[in-house]
N, C-alpha and C positions, 0 to 999 in steps of 0.2 A: 488136277484130275477134272475131267468134265463133269458137270452137274448130272449128266445122264447116268454116269456110273453110280453116283450117290443115290439117285432116284431108283435105279435098278436094284441096288442093294437094299434100300428101304422097302421096296415092293417085295423082294425075296424074304426079308425078315418078317414082314407082315403076313405073308402067306404061310411061313413056317409057324408063326404064332397061332394060326387058325387050326393047327393040328391038335386034335383033342387028346392024342396019345402022347403028347410032349411031357417029358419028365419036368418036375418043378425046377431042378437045377439047370436044365437046358433052357427052360422058359426064361429064367432070370438072366442067363448068359446072352440069350438072343435079345432080350429087352435092352440090356446094356449096350450091345452092338448097334441096335436100332437107334438109341439115343445118340451114340457117337456119330453115326452117319448123318442124322438130322442136324447135329451141331456143325458138322463139316459143311453141309449144304447152306446153313445159315450164315457162315462166314463169308461166302461169296456175295450174298446180299449186302452184308455189312461193308465189304470191300467196295462195292458199287456205290453205296451211299456215301462212303468216305471220299471216293474219287470225285463224285458229282459235287460234293460240298467244296472240295478244293478247286474244282473247275469254276464253280460259281464265284468263289473268292477271287480267283484269277481274273475273271471278267470284270468284277468290281474294281480291282486294282488297275486294270487297263483303262477303264472308264475314267478313273481319277487322274491317271497320268495324261490321258488325252485332254481332259478338261484343263489341267495345268498347262500343257503345251499350247492349247488354243487360247489361253488367256494372255495377258500382257506380261511376257517374259523377255529377258535379254536374249539377243540372238545366240550368244554362246550357250546359254541355258537351253534354248530351243534345240540346238544341235545335239546336246547331251540327252535331252528328253526323247528326241527322235530315235537315237540309238537304243536307249533304254526300252522304249515302246516296241521297237523292232525285236529286241530280245524277248520281251514279255509276250509278244504276239506269237513267236515261235514256240515258246513254252506252252502257251495257251492252246495252240493247235495240237501239241503232243497230248496235253491233258484231255482235250475234247475227243481226240481219236481214241485214247485209252478208255474213256467213258463209253464211247460208241462200241468198242470191242466188248467191254464188259456187258453192256446191254444186249448186244447180239448173242453173246454166250448165254446169258440168262434166259433170253426168249427162246433160243433154239433148244435149250435143255429142258424147258417146260413143256415142249410139244410131246 
């Protein structure tokens, strides 16, 4: 669900809580729903942080593999490392694209 829906729900609950005629039971129920929506919104930020940490780890792994390949290795090992690096580069592009999508989603939902 887009962050904008969670934010709209949060705004709605906050407006409802401003009603001075709200019964105590209703107030408690709305506070509960407000907290639930805020928790859902927070999970998206956690997901972005998790994905960015995995992407950073992938970049480090790629750097290590390239360093190994560029060192003094047997030609047979070099060919294997080249294939491994090509696979990791593809995976890294997928991770980076996923992070970009999450960042875009987060920034557009905050507008």
